[in-house]
C-alpha positions in Angstrom: -57.4 38.5 52.8 -56.5 39.1 49.2 -59.1 41.9 48.9 -57.7 43.7 52.0 -54.2 43.6 50.6 -55.4 44.9 47.3 -57.3 47.7 49.0 -54.3 48.5 51.2 -52.1 48.7 48.1 -54.6 50.9 46.3 -54.9 53.1 49.4 -51.1 53.4 49.6 -50.8 54.4 45.9 -53.6 56.9 46.4 -51.7 58.5 49.4 -48.5 58.6 47.3 -50.3 60.3 44.4 -52.1 62.7 46.8 -48.7 63.6 48.5 -47.2 64.2 45.0 -50.1 66.5 44.0 -49.9 68.4 47.3 -46.1 68.8 46.8 -46.7 70.2 43.3 -49.2 72.7 44.6 -46.9 73.8 47.4 -44.0 74.2 45.0 -46.1 76.1 42.5 -47.3 78.5 45.3 -43.7 79.0 46.5 -42.7 79.9 42.9 -45.6 82.3 42.6 -44.7 83.9 46.0 -41.0 84.3 45.0 -41.5 85.5 41.5 -41.7 89.2 42.2 -38.5 89.0 44.3 -36.8 87.0 41.6 -37.8 89.6 38.9 -36.5 92.5 41.0 -33.2 90.7 41.6 -32.9 90.0 37.9 -33.7 93.6 37.0 -31.1 94.9 39.5 -28.4 92.5 38.2 -29.2 93.5 34.6 -28.9 97.2 35.5 -25.6 96.6 37.3 -24.2 94.8 34.3 -25.3 97.5 31.9 -24.0 100.3 34.1 -20.7 98.4 34.3 -20.5 98.0 30.5 -21.4 101.7 30.0 -18.8 102.8 32.5 -16.1 100.6 30.8 -16.6 102.4 27.5 -16.6 105.9 29.0 -13.6 105.3 31.3 -11.1 107.0 29.0 -13.2 110.2 29.1 -13.3 110.4 32.9 -11.2 113.2 34.4 -9.1 110.8 36.5 -8.3 108.3 33.7 -4.5 108.4 33.4 -4.2 107.9 29.6 -5.2 109.8 26.5 -8.6 108.6 25.2 -7.2 108.8 21.6 -4.5 106.3 22.5 -7.1 103.8 23.9 -8.7 101.0 21.9 -11.8 99.4 23.4 -11.7 95.6 23.2 -14.4 94.6 25.7 -13.5 91.0 26.1 -11.3 89.5 27.6 -9.8 92.9 28.5 -11.4 96.3 28.3 -8.8 98.5 26.7 -5.4 98.4 25.1 -3.5 101.7 25.5 -0.8 102.5 22.9 1.0 105.1 24.9 2.8 107.7 22.8 0.8 107.0 19.7 -0.6 110.5 19.6 2.9 111.8 19.0 3.7 109.1 16.5 6.2 107.5 18.9 4.5 104.5 20.7 6.7 103.6 23.7 4.4 101.4 25.8 1.4 99.1 25.5 -0.8 99.0 28.5 -3.7 96.6 29.1 -6.5 98.2 31.1 -9.4 96.4 32.9 -12.1 98.8 34.2 -14.0 97.8 37.3 -16.7 99.7 39.2 -18.2 99.4 42.6 -17.3 96.2 44.5 -16.5 94.1 41.3 -13.3 92.1 41.2 -11.2 90.4 38.5 -12.6 87.2 37.3 -10.5 84.0 37.3 -9.9 84.5 33.5 -8.9 88.1 34.0 -6.5 87.1 36.8 -4.8 84.6 34.6 -4.5 87.1 31.7 -3.0 89.6 34.2 -0.5 87.0 35.2 0.5 86.2 31.6 0.9 90.0 30.9 3.0 90.6 34.1 5.2 87.6 33.2 5.8 89.3 29.8 4.6 86.2 28.0 3.7 88.4 25.0 4.7 88.1 21.4 4.2 89.7 17.9 2.8 87.8 15.0 2.4 89.3 11.5 0.0 87.5 9.2 0.2 88.0 5.5 -2.4 86.5 3.2 -0.9 84.4 0.5 -1.9 85.2 -3.1 
C-alpha cells in the first residue's frame, strides 16, 4: 500500500512538472509568434512620437501658426512653447503658453492641470539673485 501511494505521488509530481514544461513551451511559442507584430507596433509608436516631437519644434514656422516664430521659445516639457507677444517690437504685451498637438492626440492629465492653472491666472514672477 505504501509503495502505491509513493508511486501515485511521484506520478502526480511528474504530471505537474510535465504540465509546467508544456505551459512554458506554449508561452514561448506564443511569444515567438507575436514578436513580429510587437516589433511593428513598437516601430509605429516610435515614429508617431518622433513625428510629433518634430512637428512641435517646427510649428512656429508653419503658415497657419498665429504667432511670430521669433517671439516663441521652445520649452518642450511640460509645455511646448511660451510666446512673448510684442517682443519683436520691444513692447511685450502678452505671454501665451502653447501646446502643439498633431493627429488624434489629446492633452495629457498633466497638461490639462497646467492649462487649468494658467486659465485661473495662478501665475507669479520671481526674481532670483545670487548672493555674493
